[in-house]
N, CA, C and O atoms as CSV, one atom per row, in Angstrom:
chain,resi,resn,atom,element,x,y,z
A,1,MET,N,N,2.664,76.860,58.999
A,1,MET,CA,C,2.908,75.481,59.328
A,1,MET,C,C,3.746,75.240,60.055
A,1,MET,O,O,3.575,74.147,60.595
A,2,ARG,N,N,4.821,75.869,60.421
A,2,ARG,CA,C,5.987,75.444,61.059
A,2,ARG,C,C,6.034,75.825,62.815
A,2,ARG,O,O,7.032,75.841,63.536
A,3,THR,N,N,4.426,76.150,63.232
A,3,THR,CA,C,4.698,76.662,64.138
A,3,THR,C,C,5.302,75.373,65.636
A,3,THR,O,O,5.940,75.715,66.632
A,4,ILE,N,N,4.940,74.284,65.379
A,4,ILE,CA,C,5.558,73.163,66.197
A,4,ILE,C,C,7.254,73.236,66.158
A,4,ILE,O,O,8.065,73.127,67.078
A,5,ASP,N,N,7.431,73.444,64.840
A,5,ASP,CA,C,9.160,73.144,64.809
A,5,ASP,C,C,9.794,74.929,65.678
A,5,ASP,O,O,10.790,75.130,66.373
A,6,ASP,N,N,8.918,75.701,65.312
A,6,ASP,CA,C,9.264,77.039,66.255
A,6,ASP,C,C,9.324,76.706,67.507
A,6,ASP,O,O,10.223,77.211,68.179
A,7,ARG,N,N,8.458,75.846,68.085
A,7,ARG,CA,C,8.124,75.915,69.329
A,7,ARG,C,C,8.787,74.583,70.109
A,7,ARG,O,O,8.749,74.350,71.317
A,8,VAL,N,N,9.581,73.555,68.746
A,8,VAL,CA,C,9.880,72.369,69.802
A,8,VAL,C,C,10.729,72.237,70.760
A,8,VAL,O,O,10.643,71.192,71.404
A,9,ILE,N,N,12.021,73.447,71.230
A,9,ILE,CA,C,12.672,73.459,72.735
A,9,ILE,C,C,11.575,73.685,73.443
A,9,ILE,O,O,11.678,72.886,74.374
A,10,HIS,N,N,10.452,74.359,73.600
A,10,HIS,CA,C,9.583,74.670,74.708
A,10,HIS,C,C,8.573,73.695,74.610
A,10,HIS,O,O,7.929,73.614,75.656
A,11,ALA,N,N,8.197,72.909,73.699
A,11,ALA,CA,C,7.396,71.483,73.614
A,11,ALA,C,C,8.602,70.370,74.729
A,11,ALA,O,O,8.227,69.596,75.609
A,12,LEU,N,N,9.883,70.610,74.354
A,12,LEU,CA,C,10.554,69.855,74.772
A,12,LEU,C,C,10.880,69.974,76.676
A,12,LEU,O,O,11.002,69.209,77.633
A,13,ASN,N,N,10.899,71.048,76.466
A,13,ASN,CA,C,10.931,71.712,78.020
A,13,ASN,C,C,10.172,71.667,78.794
A,13,ASN,O,O,10.558,71.767,79.958
A,14,THR,N,N,8.520,71.470,78.474
A,14,THR,CA,C,7.493,71.317,79.067
A,14,THR,C,C,6.949,69.767,79.397
A,14,THR,O,O,6.168,69.478,80.304
A,15,SER,N,N,7.453,68.996,78.600
A,15,SER,CA,C,7.055,67.465,78.428
A,15,SER,C,C,7.867,66.394,79.043
A,15,SER,O,O,7.467,65.328,79.512
A,16,ILE,N,N,9.600,67.049,78.929
A,16,ILE,CA,C,10.856,66.009,79.074
A,16,ILE,C,C,11.029,66.645,80.725
A,16,ILE,O,O,11.493,67.772,80.895
A,17,PRO,N,N,10.606,65.792,81.858
A,17,PRO,CA,C,10.970,65.737,83.291
A,17,PRO,C,C,12.451,65.940,83.583
A,17,PRO,O,O,13.361,65.196,83.217
A,18,THR,N,N,12.547,66.940,84.223
A,18,THR,CA,C,14.219,66.801,85.099
A,18,THR,C,C,14.026,65.699,85.554
A,18,THR,O,O,13.121,64.895,85.329
A,19,ASN,N,N,15.226,65.632,86.467
A,19,ASN,CA,C,15.506,64.376,87.387
A,19,ASN,C,C,14.595,64.075,88.623
A,19,ASN,O,O,14.178,63.034,89.131
A,20,SER,N,N,14.433,65.625,88.947
A,20,SER,CA,C,13.428,65.268,90.180
A,20,SER,C,C,11.562,65.510,89.980
A,20,SER,O,O,10.605,65.720,90.726
A,21,PHE,N,N,11.799,65.331,88.554
A,21,PHE,CA,C,10.271,64.990,88.171
A,21,PHE,C,C,10.088,63.566,87.669
A,21,PHE,O,O,8.987,63.039,87.515
A,22,ALA,N,N,11.334,62.951,87.411
A,22,ALA,CA,C,11.016,61.619,86.301
A,22,ALA,C,C,9.873,60.729,86.680
A,22,ALA,O,O,9.150,60.034,85.966
A,23,SER,N,N,9.887,60.974,88.362
A,23,SER,CA,C,8.876,59.510,88.423
A,23,SER,C,C,7.571,60.274,88.283
A,23,SER,O,O,6.705,59.487,88.665
A,24,THR,N,N,7.064,61.295,87.963
A,24,THR,CA,C,5.518,61.529,87.598
A,24,THR,C,C,5.379,61.810,86.419
A,24,THR,O,O,4.172,61.893,86.191
A,25,ILE,N,N,6.011,62.018,85.470
A,25,ILE,CA,C,5.913,61.812,84.147
A,25,ILE,C,C,6.321,61.117,83.313
A,25,ILE,O,O,7.552,61.116,83.269
A,26,ASP,N,N,5.726,60.357,82.437
A,26,ASP,CA,C,6.080,59.048,81.474
A,26,ASP,C,C,6.959,59.916,80.080
A,26,ASP,O,O,6.424,60.201,79.009
A,27,ALA,N,N,8.023,60.134,80.359
A,27,ALA,CA,C,8.952,60.894,79.188
A,27,ALA,C,C,8.711,59.932,77.939
A,27,ALA,O,O,8.336,60.346,76.842
A,28,SER,N,N,8.928,58.823,78.187
A,28,SER,CA,C,8.581,58.047,76.495
A,28,SER,C,C,7.803,58.263,75.883
A,28,SER,O,O,7.964,58.458,74.678
A,29,SER,N,N,6.321,58.330,76.644
A,29,SER,CA,C,5.226,58.552,75.543
A,29,SER,C,C,5.121,60.303,75.243
A,29,SER,O,O,4.604,60.846,74.267
A,30,GLN,N,N,5.594,60.759,76.075
A,30,GLN,CA,C,5.545,62.535,75.677
A,30,GLN,C,C,6.811,62.553,74.414
A,30,GLN,O,O,6.567,63.315,73.479
A,31,CYS,N,N,7.448,62.171,74.378
A,31,CYS,CA,C,8.685,62.333,73.231
A,31,CYS,C,C,8.143,61.639,72.048
A,31,CYS,O,O,8.089,62.221,70.965
A,32,LYS,N,N,7.577,59.934,72.262
A,32,LYS,CA,C,6.851,59.737,71.061
A,32,LYS,C,C,5.587,60.339,70.622
A,32,LYS,O,O,5.435,60.488,69.410
A,33,GLN,N,N,4.638,60.714,71.442
A,33,GLN,CA,C,3.879,61.803,70.590
A,33,GLN,C,C,4.426,63.207,70.196
A,33,GLN,O,O,4.086,63.795,69.169
A,34,LEU,N,N,5.367,63.716,71.178
A,34,LEU,CA,C,6.017,64.724,70.173
A,34,LEU,C,C,6.460,64.143,68.894
A,34,LEU,O,O,6.041,64.687,67.873
A,35,TYR,N,N,7.167,63.220,68.796
A,35,TYR,CA,C,8.010,62.714,67.452
A,35,TYR,C,C,6.691,62.808,66.440
A,35,TYR,O,O,6.659,63.569,65.473
A,36,GLU,N,N,5.691,61.983,66.789
A,36,GLU,CA,C,4.489,61.821,65.916
A,36,GLU,C,C,4.289,63.327,65.347
A,36,GLU,O,O,4.500,63.606,64.166
A,37,GLN,N,N,3.816,64.358,66.412
A,37,GLN,CA,C,3.636,65.516,65.528
A,37,GLN,C,C,4.347,65.769,64.685
A,37,GLN,O,O,3.891,65.599,63.554
A,38,LEU,N,N,5.894,66.328,64.816
A,38,LEU,CA,C,6.716,66.088,64.313
A,38,LEU,C,C,6.660,65.483,62.764
A,38,LEU,O,O,6.714,66.063,61.680
A,39,LEU,N,N,6.588,64.706,62.955
A,39,LEU,CA,C,6.568,63.853,61.715
A,39,LEU,C,C,5.290,64.168,61.159
A,39,LEU,O,O,5.493,64.520,59.997
A,40,LEU,N,N,4.425,64.199,61.349
A,40,LEU,CA,C,3.135,64.489,60.924
A,40,LEU,C,C,3.053,66.181,60.311
A,40,LEU,O,O,2.338,66.373,59.328
A,41,ALA,N,N,3.838,67.416,60.957
A,41,ALA,CA,C,4.005,68.250,60.338
A,41,ALA,C,C,5.200,68.393,59.096
A,41,ALA,O,O,5.072,69.026,58.048
A,42,HIS,N,N,6.230,67.715,59.487
A,42,HIS,CA,C,6.829,67.343,58.194
A,42,HIS,C,C,6.642,66.684,57.137
A,42,HIS,O,O,7.311,66.866,56.120
A,43,GLN,N,N,5.706,65.834,57.241
A,43,GLN,CA,C,5.362,65.031,56.196
A,43,GLN,C,C,3.965,66.264,55.343
A,43,GLN,O,O,3.832,66.144,54.125
A,44,GLY,N,N,3.649,66.638,55.606
A,44,GLY,CA,C,2.321,67.601,55.550
A,44,GLY,C,C,3.017,68.706,54.685
A,44,GLY,O,O,2.788,68.796,53.478
A,45,ARG,N,N,3.885,69.555,55.353
A,45,ARG,CA,C,4.486,70.606,54.739
A,45,ARG,C,C,5.334,70.373,53.267
A,45,ARG,O,O,5.464,71.267,52.431
A,46,GLU,N,N,5.825,69.136,53.139
A,46,GLU,CA,C,6.746,68.627,52.128
A,46,GLU,C,C,5.663,68.119,51.311
A,46,GLU,O,O,5.895,68.395,50.134
A,47,THR,N,N,4.518,67.454,51.463
A,47,THR,CA,C,3.802,67.213,50.394
A,47,THR,C,C,3.221,68.831,49.780
A,47,THR,O,O,3.191,69.155,48.592
A,48,ALA,N,N,2.830,69.605,50.851
A,48,ALA,CA,C,2.030,71.015,50.047
A,48,ALA,C,C,2.977,71.515,49.258
A,48,ALA,O,O,2.606,72.038,48.207
A,49,ILE,N,N,4.313,71.473,49.556
A,49,ILE,CA,C,5.365,72.301,48.643
A,49,ILE,C,C,5.853,71.409,47.385
A,49,ILE,O,O,6.075,71.871,46.266
A,50,LYS,N,N,5.974,70.139,47.734
A,50,LYS,CA,C,6.040,69.517,46.618
A,50,LYS,C,C,4.616,69.996,45.495
A,50,LYS,O,O,4.722,70.779,44.550
A,51,HIS,N,N,3.243,69.226,45.959
A,51,HIS,CA,C,1.977,70.242,45.139
A,51,HIS,C,C,2.330,71.553,44.495
A,51,HIS,O,O,2.246,71.776,43.287
A,52,CYS,N,N,2.644,72.212,45.214
A,52,CYS,CA,C,3.016,73.310,44.706
A,52,CYS,C,C,4.001,73.603,43.860
A,52,CYS,O,O,3.850,74.614,43.174
A,53,ILE,N,N,5.255,72.790,43.701
A,53,ILE,CA,C,6.237,72.776,42.441
A,53,ILE,C,C,5.844,71.959,41.464
A,53,ILE,O,O,6.213,72.366,40.362
A,54,ASN,N,N,5.022,70.609,41.434
A,54,ASN,CA,C,4.419,69.752,40.453
A,54,ASN,C,C,3.288,70.994,39.538
A,54,ASN,O,O,3.444,71.195,38.334
A,55,GLU,N,N,2.165,71.735,40.388
A,55,GLU,CA,C,1.706,72.484,39.783
A,55,GLU,C,C,2.547,73.748,38.959
A,55,GLU,O,O,2.300,74.222,37.850
A,56,THR,N,N,3.280,73.988,39.617
A,56,THR,CA,C,3.867,74.947,39.039
A,56,THR,C,C,4.762,74.774,37.737
A,56,THR,O,O,5.116,75.691,36.996
A,57,SER,N,N,5.032,73.558,37.613
A,57,SER,CA,C,6.307,73.352,37.061
A,57,SER,C,C,5.372,73.144,35.428
A,57,SER,O,O,5.717,73.463,34.290
A,58,THR,N,N,4.261,72.567,35.866
A,58,THR,CA,C,3.235,72.090,34.662
A,58,THR,C,C,2.587,73.794,34.024
A,58,THR,O,O,2.147,73.956,32.886
A,59,ASN,N,N,2.667,74.667,34.873
A,59,ASN,CA,C,1.873,75.621,34.694
A,59,ASN,C,C,3.564,76.628,33.534
A,59,ASN,O,O,3.461,77.396,32.578
A,60,VAL,N,N,4.326,76.318,33.956
A,60,VAL,CA,C,5.727,76.762,33.255
A,60,VAL,C,C,6.016,75.720,31.930
A,60,VAL,O,O,6.380,76.064,30.806
A,61,GLU,N,N,5.828,74.782,32.262
A,61,GLU,CA,C,5.564,74.028,30.322
A,61,GLU,C,C,4.490,74.438,29.665
A,61,GLU,O,O,4.641,74.657,28.463
A,62,ILE,N,N,3.165,74.642,30.260
A,62,ILE,CA,C,2.455,75.203,29.179
A,62,ILE,C,C,2.698,76.664,28.892
A,62,ILE,O,O,2.331,77.150,27.823
A,63,LEU,N,N,3.284,77.348,29.783
A,63,LEU,CA,C,3.487,78.973,29.411
A,63,LEU,C,C,4.589,78.536,28.084
A,63,LEU,O,O,4.393,78.868,26.915
A,64,ARG,N,N,5.411,77.970,28.421
A,64,ARG,CA,C,6.564,77.614,27.495
A,64,ARG,C,C,6.322,77.202,25.883
A,64,ARG,O,O,6.828,77.657,24.857
A,65,LYS,N,N,5.404,76.224,26.089
A,65,LYS,CA,C,4.912,75.936,24.975
A,65,LYS,C,C,4.220,76.974,23.937
A,65,LYS,O,O,4.396,77.054,22.721
A,66,GLN,N,N,3.325,77.793,24.835
A,66,GLN,CA,C,2.667,78.914,24.352
A,66,GLN,C,C,3.563,80.293,23.730
A,66,GLN,O,O,3.275,81.049,22.802
A,67,ARG,N,N,4.445,80.278,24.409
A,67,ARG,CA,C,6.121,81.309,23.861
A,67,ARG,C,C,6.683,80.637,22.716
A,67,ARG,O,O,7.273,81.239,21.819
A,68,ASP,N,N,6.528,79.574,22.740
A,68,ASP,CA,C,7.456,79.054,21.338
A,68,ASP,C,C,6.433,79.330,20.415
A,68,ASP,O,O,6.820,79.660,19.294
A,69,SER,N,N,5.129,79.272,20.628
A,69,SER,CA,C,4.280,79.434,19.353
A,69,SER,C,C,4.074,80.853,19.165
A,69,SER,O,O,3.865,81.233,18.013
A,70,ASN,N,N,4.098,81.692,20.095
A,70,ASN,CA,C,3.718,83.455,20.329
A,70,ASN,C,C,5.052,83.711,20.740
A,70,ASN,O,O,5.084,83.650,21.969
A,71,ALA,N,N,6.227,83.984,20.239
A,71,ALA,CA,C,7.008,84.754,21.021
A,71,ALA,C,C,6.807,86.353,20.943
A,71,ALA,O,O,7.289,86.996,21.876
A,72,ASP,N,N,6.389,86.792,20.301
A,72,ASP,CA,C,6.266,88.440,20.766
A,72,ASP,C,C,4.886,88.685,21.465
A,72,ASP,O,O,4.426,89.777,21.132
A,73,ASP,N,N,4.093,87.991,22.333
A,73,ASP,CA,C,3.294,87.947,23.332
A,73,ASP,C,C,4.056,88.434,24.645
A,73,ASP,O,O,4.574,87.736,25.517
A,74,VAL,N,N,3.995,89.561,24.565
A,74,VAL,CA,C,4.778,90.498,26.222
A,74,VAL,C,C,3.920,89.917,27.289
A,74,VAL,O,O,4.625,89.590,28.244
A,75,GLN,N,N,2.787,89.692,27.460
A,75,GLN,CA,C,2.041,89.645,28.504
A,75,GLN,C,C,2.100,87.846,29.148
A,75,GLN,O,O,1.992,87.426,30.300
A,76,LEU,N,N,2.378,86.897,27.447
A,76,LEU,CA,C,2.881,85.731,28.093
A,76,LEU,C,C,4.238,85.320,28.402
A,76,LEU,O,O,4.630,84.405,29.126
A,77,VAL,N,N,4.877,86.167,27.719
A,77,VAL,CA,C,6.299,86.784,28.602
A,77,VAL,C,C,6.542,86.789,30.071
A,77,VAL,O,O,7.317,86.143,30.776
A,78,MET,N,N,5.976,87.375,30.233
A,78,MET,CA,C,5.988,87.940,31.916
A,78,MET,C,C,5.083,87.264,32.476
A,78,MET,O,O,4.677,87.961,33.407
A,79,ASN,N,N,4.464,86.193,32.446
A,79,ASN,CA,C,3.503,85.174,32.854
A,79,ASN,C,C,4.357,84.171,33.118
A,79,ASN,O,O,4.423,83.620,34.217
A,80,LEU,N,N,5.251,83.797,31.849
A,80,LEU,CA,C,6.263,82.777,32.332
A,80,LEU,C,C,6.961,83.176,32.930
A,80,LEU,O,O,7.003,82.369,33.859
A,81,ARG,N,N,7.805,84.102,33.180
A,81,ARG,CA,C,9.153,84.291,34.123
A,81,ARG,C,C,8.342,85.247,35.746
A,81,ARG,O,O,8.918,85.959,36.568
A,82,LYS,N,N,7.198,84.938,35.682
A,82,LYS,CA,C,6.083,85.114,36.987
A,82,LYS,C,C,6.556,83.685,37.659
A,82,LYS,O,O,7.301,83.395,38.595
A,83,GLN,N,N,5.756,82.930,36.721
A,83,GLN,CA,C,5.889,81.143,36.983
A,83,GLN,C,C,7.241,80.567,37.429
A,83,GLN,O,O,7.413,79.947,38.479
A,84,GLN,N,N,8.263,80.865,36.431
A,84,GLN,CA,C,9.305,80.576,36.913
A,84,GLN,C,C,9.771,80.860,37.889
A,84,GLN,O,O,10.436,79.981,38.437
A,85,SER,N,N,9.670,81.992,38.464
A,85,SER,CA,C,10.183,82.633,39.739
A,85,SER,C,C,9.520,82.067,40.697
A,85,SER,O,O,10.072,81.566,41.677
A,86,MET,N,N,8.141,82.092,40.489
A,86,MET,CA,C,7.547,81.116,41.766
A,86,MET,C,C,8.042,79.515,41.877
A,86,MET,O,O,7.838,78.886,42.916
A,87,LEU,N,N,8.672,78.942,40.784
A,87,LEU,CA,C,8.885,77.754,40.659
A,87,LEU,C,C,9.830,77.386,41.326
A,87,LEU,O,O,9.799,76.361,42.007
A,88,ARG,N,N,11.465,78.662,41.186
A,88,ARG,CA,C,12.936,78.935,42.091
A,88,ARG,C,C,12.104,78.941,43.419
A,88,ARG,O,O,12.473,78.090,44.228
A,89,MET,N,N,10.922,79.833,43.853
A,89,MET,CA,C,10.895,80.071,45.312
A,89,MET,C,C,10.488,78.717,46.100
A,89,MET,O,O,10.675,78.375,47.268
A,90,TYR,N,N,9.815,78.036,44.929
A,90,TYR,CA,C,9.286,76.929,46.155
A,90,TYR,C,C,10.176,75.703,45.717
A,90,TYR,O,O,10.046,74.592,46.231
A,91,GLN,N,N,10.820,75.907,45.018
A,91,GLN,CA,C,12.192,74.971,45.417
A,91,GLN,C,C,13.265,75.490,46.546
A,91,GLN,O,O,13.748,74.630,47.282
A,92,ARG,N,N,13.630,76.762,46.704
A,92,ARG,CA,C,14.102,77.139,47.577
A,92,ARG,C,C,13.403,76.615,49.280
A,92,ARG,O,O,14.042,76.249,50.267
A,93,GLU,N,N,11.900,76.759,49.110
A,93,GLU,CA,C,11.390,76.441,50.216
A,93,GLU,C,C,11.787,74.972,50.704
A,93,GLU,O,O,11.970,74.561,51.850
A,94,MET,N,N,11.854,74.393,49.634
A,94,MET,CA,C,12.132,72.590,49.682
A,94,MET,C,C,13.344,72.825,50.694
A,94,MET,O,O,13.332,72.460,51.869
A,95,ASN,N,N,14.442,73.522,50.028
A,95,ASN,CA,C,15.676,73.422,51.029
A,95,ASN,C,C,15.653,74.051,52.221
A,95,ASN,O,O,16.541,73.807,53.038
A,96,VAL,N,N,14.807,74.805,52.458
A,96,VAL,CA,C,14.660,75.470,53.839
A,96,VAL,C,C,13.812,74.687,54.816
A,96,VAL,O,O,13.937,74.750,56.039
A,97,GLU,N,N,12.897,73.905,54.130
A,97,GLU,CA,C,12.162,73.006,54.793
A,97,GLU,C,C,13.166,71.624,55.199
A,97,GLU,O,O,12.851,70.906,56.148
A,98,GLU,N,N,14.310,71.370,54.429
A,98,GLU,CA,C,14.979,70.315,54.983
A,98,GLU,C,C,15.918,71.028,56.232
A,98,GLU,O,O,16.054,70.508,57.340
A,99,VAL,N,N,16.441,72.130,55.879
A,99,VAL,CA,C,17.256,72.538,57.106
A,99,VAL,C,C,16.319,72.569,58.507
A,99,VAL,O,O,16.601,72.071,59.597
A,100,VAL,N,N,15.371,73.156,58.203
A,100,VAL,CA,C,14.361,73.333,59.612
A,100,VAL,C,C,13.995,71.914,60.012
A,100,VAL,O,O,13.749,71.868,61.217
A,101,LYS,N,N,13.854,70.517,59.284
A,101,LYS,CA,C,13.395,69.464,59.745
A,101,LYS,C,C,15.057,68.569,60.600
A,101,LYS,O,O,15.190,67.732,61.493
A,102,ASP,N,N,15.976,69.298,59.754
A,102,ASP,CA,C,17.543,68.769,60.310
A,102,ASP,C,C,17.131,69.277,61.772
A,102,ASP,O,O,16.823,68.413,62.593
A,103,THR,N,N,17.104,70.685,62.163
A,103,THR,CA,C,17.338,71.229,63.099
A,103,THR,C,C,16.276,70.532,64.192
A,103,THR,O,O,16.603,70.097,65.297
A,104,THR,N,N,15.115,70.530,63.703
A,104,THR,CA,C,14.091,70.057,64.762
A,104,THR,C,C,14.663,68.624,65.351
A,104,THR,O,O,14.991,68.313,66.496
A,105,THR,N,N,14.654,67.910,64.178
A,105,THR,CA,C,15.058,66.544,64.514
A,105,THR,C,C,16.588,66.367,65.535
A,105,THR,O,O,16.720,65.535,66.433
A,106,LYS,N,N,17.371,67.131,65.212
A,106,LYS,CA,C,18.786,67.144,66.160
A,106,LYS,C,C,18.325,67.784,67.707
A,106,LYS,O,O,18.905,67.572,68.772
A,107,VAL,N,N,17.325,68.474,67.524
A,107,VAL,CA,C,16.982,68.696,69.175
A,107,VAL,C,C,16.198,67.792,69.578
A,107,VAL,O,O,16.185,67.529,70.780
A,108,PHE,N,N,15.390,67.125,68.712
A,108,PHE,CA,C,14.489,66.214,69.623
A,108,PHE,C,C,15.331,65.157,69.678
A,108,PHE,O,O,14.998,64.444,70.624
A,109,TYR,N,N,16.421,64.658,69.007
A,109,TYR,CA,C,16.921,63.373,69.544
A,109,TYR,C,C,17.974,63.978,70.695
A,109,TYR,O,O,18.218,63.273,71.674
A,110,GLU,N,N,18.598,65.308,70.560
A,110,GLU,CA,C,19.515,65.501,71.919
A,110,GLU,C,C,18.418,65.521,73.181
A,110,GLU,O,O,18.557,65.194,74.360
A,111,ARG,N,N,17.543,65.916,72.619
A,111,ARG,CA,C,16.399,65.555,74.204
A,111,ARG,C,C,16.021,63.989,74.679
A,111,ARG,O,O,16.372,63.423,75.714
A,112,CYS,N,N,15.345,63.570,73.787
A,112,CYS,CA,C,14.715,62.387,73.737
A,112,CYS,C,C,15.151,61.243,73.571
A,112,CYS,O,O,14.456,60.229,73.504
A,113,ARG,N,N,16.911,61.330,73.451
A,113,ARG,CA,C,17.244,59.951,73.001
A,113,ARG,C,C,17.096,58.871,74.307
A,113,ARG,O,O,17.041,57.642,74.300
A,114,LEU,N,N,17.066,59.572,75.116
A,114,LEU,CA,C,17.282,58.352,76.430
A,114,LEU,C,C,15.824,57.688,76.875
A,114,LEU,O,O,15.468,56.750,77.589
A,115,HIS,N,N,15.070,58.871,75.912
A,115,HIS,CA,C,13.748,58.045,76.772
A,115,HIS,C,C,12.701,57.351,75.265
A,115,HIS,O,O,11.713,56.634,75.420
A,116,TYR,N,N,13.152,57.719,74.146
A,116,TYR,CA,C,12.171,57.262,73.092
A,116,TYR,C,C,13.552,57.216,71.790
A,116,TYR,O,O,14.572,57.905,71.829
A,117,THR,N,N,13.258,56.413,70.941
A,117,THR,CA,C,13.870,55.988,69.736
A,117,THR,C,C,12.854,55.515,68.884
A,117,THR,O,O,12.302,54.444,69.134
A,118,PRO,N,N,12.491,56.317,67.728
A,118,PRO,CA,C,11.841,56.078,66.474
A,118,PRO,C,C,11.857,54.859,65.623
A,118,PRO,O,O,12.996,54.804,65.160
A,119,GLU,N,N,11.218,53.944,65.228
A,119,GLU,CA,C,11.472,52.974,64.570
A,119,GLU,C,C,11.962,53.616,63.074
A,119,GLU,O,O,11.796,54.738,62.596
A,120,GLU,N,N,12.437,52.766,62.706
A,120,GLU,CA,C,13.776,53.248,61.270
A,120,GLU,C,C,12.711,53.539,60.576
A,120,GLU,O,O,12.686,54.754,60.379
A,121,SER,N,N,11.621,52.881,60.010
A,121,SER,CA,C,10.856,53.326,59.252
A,121,SER,C,C,10.216,54.646,58.909
A,121,SER,O,O,9.978,55.120,57.798
A,122,GLN,N,N,10.015,55.079,59.980
A,122,GLN,CA,C,9.456,56.288,60.057
A,122,GLN,C,C,10.363,57.598,60.058
A,122,GLN,O,O,9.991,58.735,59.770
A,123,THR,N,N,11.636,57.188,60.445
A,123,THR,CA,C,12.356,58.428,60.141
A,123,THR,C,C,12.956,58.985,58.453
A,123,THR,O,O,13.552,60.055,58.331
């Protein structure tokens, strides 16, 4: 899901013209299109990770309640630990997503700031 972020520099290099080709390519529309793609990708990944966090949090709560009523069930305790571990992993993934988003946005603005400025409501 991070393909567009991984290839943002390549996309910018191929879509934003150098001064010698500036008259043949509309850099403003290229930057706008790339920005919209980035925005959709970031929103999609964030939604997916938040969904996983919510689902796993619900599972953890259910397993905690079951553990409270049956503390001797080893399998239940193992499942709870597994779900807690998954929850921490998803939370770390949200932090990673924020770093990826910030890095990609910084690169985008470095190259497109002269050609396209996104609306404030989208950022």
